[in-house]
TORTORTI-447025 format. One record per residue (C-alpha): residue number from 1; x, y, z. Coordinates in steps of 0.001 Angstrom, whole numbers, plus 500000, padded with zeros to 6 digits. Example, Ala and Ser with C-alpha at 12.3 -4.5 7.8 and 13.67 -1.06 7.14 Angstrom:
<sites>
 pos     px     py     pz
   1 512300 495500 507800
   2 513670 498940 507140
</sites>
This chain:
<sites>
 pos     px     py     pz
   1 500000 500000 500000
   2 501374 503429 499090
   3 502409 505858 501800
   4 500663 509212 501940
   5 502430 512392 500866
   6 502587 513650 504459
   7 504239 510444 505617
   8 506806 510725 502825
   9 507623 514330 503730
  10 508066 513441 507386
  11 510112 510366 506555
  12 507596 508020 508147
  13 507090 504508 506941
  14 503857 502557 507287
  15 504206 499469 509460
  16 501444 496870 509276
  17 500443 495106 512468
  18 501217 491398 512562
  19 498192 489186 512094
  20 498314 487650 515588
  21 498590 491049 517241
  22 495640 492317 515192
  23 493569 489284 516221
  24 494436 489659 519900
  25 493634 493367 519775
  26 490194 492718 518291
  27 489505 489980 520844
  28 490544 492270 523685
  29 488198 494983 522414
  30 485327 492474 522229
  31 486035 491262 525774
  32 486064 494824 527104
  33 482779 495600 525316
  34 481144 492437 526679
  35 482320 493280 530201
  36 481003 496840 529846
  37 477591 495564 528713
  38 477398 493092 531605
  39 478424 495788 534082
  40 475822 498195 532688
  41 473084 495556 532892
  42 474028 494616 536449
  43 474228 498238 537567
  44 471372 500003 535805
  45 468686 497306 535455
  46 466736 496397 538568
  47 464949 493059 538439
  48 461250 492808 539215
  49 460832 490644 542311
  50 457835 488330 542464
  51 456923 485282 544486
  52 456839 481967 542699
  53 454820 479055 544065
  54 455378 475653 542512
  55 453130 472877 543827
  56 454919 469574 544384
  57 452767 466453 544253
  58 453042 464248 547367
  59 454302 461335 545251
  60 457482 463257 544481
  61 458300 463738 548140
  62 460598 461037 549461
  63 459186 459797 552771
  64 461664 457473 554442
</sites>
């Protein structure tokens, strides 16, 4: 890929990131985003508390 005119004037050379480093960088960004979403959900969303009653038939109770 050609360097830009500004880079040529400043004597800079474009250096591509290695493939593994690029992959690890993208994975790190995804992990940080997932953590931020989980933190936001845990912090800003309050669950609605309700009582749950589940009848258990007497046959399922183990009477020893």
